[in-house]
C-alpha positions in Angstrom: 102.8 67.4 63.3 99.4 69.0 63.9 97.0 67.2 66.2 94.2 67.8 68.7 95.3 68.8 72.2 94.0 67.1 75.3 94.7 67.0 79.0 98.0 65.2 78.4 99.2 68.4 76.8 98.5 70.6 79.8 102.1 71.6 80.6 102.9 72.4 77.0 99.6 74.3 76.6 100.3 76.4 79.7 103.9 77.1 78.6 103.0 78.4 75.1 99.8 80.1 76.3 101.7 82.1 79.0 104.4 82.9 76.4 101.9 84.4 74.1 100.1 86.4 76.8 103.5 87.7 78.1 104.9 88.7 74.7 101.7 89.8 72.9 99.2 90.9 75.6 97.2 93.0 73.1 96.5 90.0 70.9 94.4 88.2 73.4 91.3 88.9 75.6 92.7 86.8 78.4 95.4 88.5 80.5 98.5 86.7 81.8 97.2 87.2 85.3 93.9 85.6 84.5 95.6 82.6 82.8 98.0 82.1 85.7 95.0 82.1 88.2 93.3 79.2 86.4 93.9 75.8 88.1 95.4 72.9 86.2 92.0 71.1 86.5 90.2 74.0 84.9 92.7 74.3 82.0 92.7 70.5 81.4 88.9 70.5 81.4 88.9 73.3 78.7 91.2 71.2 76.6 88.7 68.4 76.7 85.6 70.6 76.2 86.8 72.4 73.0 88.7 71.7 69.8 92.2 73.0 70.2 94.8 72.1 67.5 98.5 72.1 68.3 101.6 72.2 66.1 104.5 70.1 67.5 108.1 70.1 66.6 109.4 66.9 68.3 107.6 67.1 71.6 107.5 70.8 71.8 104.2 72.7 71.2 105.0 75.6 68.9 101.5 76.7 67.8 97.9 76.6 68.8 94.5 77.3 67.3 91.0 76.8 68.8 87.8 76.4 67.0 84.9 77.4 69.2 81.1 77.7 68.5 80.1 81.3 67.9 77.0 80.7 70.0 75.5 77.5 71.3 72.4 77.5 69.1 71.1 75.4 66.2 70.8 78.5 64.0 74.5 79.3 64.3 75.8 75.7 64.2 77.4 76.4 60.7 79.7 79.0 62.2 82.9 78.6 64.2 85.2 81.1 65.8 89.0 80.9 65.5 90.5 81.7 68.9 93.7 81.3 70.8 95.7 81.4 67.5 99.4 81.7 68.4 102.7 80.6 67.0 105.8 80.7 69.3 107.8 83.9 68.7 110.9 81.8 67.8 109.0 80.2 65.0 107.6 83.3 63.4 108.3 83.5 59.6 108.8 79.8 59.2 105.4 78.9 57.7 104.0 77.2 60.8 101.2 79.8 61.1 100.1 79.1 57.5 100.2 75.4 58.1 98.2 75.7 61.3 95.6 78.0 59.8 95.2 75.7 56.8 94.7 72.8 59.2 92.1 74.7 61.2 90.2 75.6 58.1 90.4 72.0 56.9 89.1 70.8 60.2 86.3 73.2 60.3 85.2 72.1 56.8 85.5 68.4 57.8 83.3 69.1 60.8 80.6 70.5 58.5 81.2 74.2 59.3 80.5 76.7 56.5 82.0 79.8 58.0 85.1 80.6 60.2 85.1 83.9 62.0 87.8 85.8 64.0 88.6 89.0 65.7 92.2 90.4 65.4 93.8 93.4 67.0 93.7 96.2 64.4 97.5 96.9 64.9 98.5 93.2 64.4 99.6 93.6 60.8 101.4 90.2 60.5 98.3 88.3 61.6 96.0 90.4 59.4 98.3 89.6 56.4 98.1 85.8 57.2 94.4 85.8 57.5 93.8 87.8 54.3 96.2 85.5 52.5 94.1 82.6 53.5 90.9 84.1 52.2 89.5 85.9 55.2 87.6 89.1 54.4 87.2 92.0 56.7 83.6 92.7 57.7 83.8 95.0 60.6 85.6 97.2 63.1 85.1 97.1 66.8 86.5 100.1 68.6 87.8 99.6 72.2 87.2 95.8 71.9 89.5 95.2 74.8 90.7 97.3 77.7 94.2 96.4 78.8 96.5 98.0 81.3 98.2 99.7 78.3 94.9 101.2 77.0 92.2 100.2 74.6 92.7 97.8 71.7 90.5 98.0 68.6 89.6 94.7 66.8 88.8 93.9 63.2 86.2 91.2 62.4 87.0 88.8 59.6 85.1 86.0 58.0 86.1 83.1 55.8 83.3 81.2 54.0 84.2 77.6 53.4 81.5 76.8 50.9 81.9 79.5 48.4 
């Protein structure tokens, strides 16, 4: 089942979010240390203030995807950024990522968005394959997009137009 997350999903969100940050730190701009420093109230508020989709197997959250405004401006209201996309490591290769991405694209279109954008770490080949398979087109390269303890990470910029 795929549904919107809310404050009632706080513990599951924190569990899967920390898993992703621990296992794949180069895939996110937020560090594990930063995530752990956030209060429950702050995290619950963020689940109310943004659109976060979750994939559940029984009562366990196994995947997440957020759709955030690119910029809070009327001129960019047709665009949305795909963020916090993660599928639990135990569920890789099961098709959950494809289902979740499809649901996020459907939701963006239903909300009247015309364009979904994302940044992905240049070395994240499985994610790049998934995005390209779902019609995302690479439009840019951002060197040293993130500075982590392990060094710099380059990002690729992808766009999926929903109306063409």
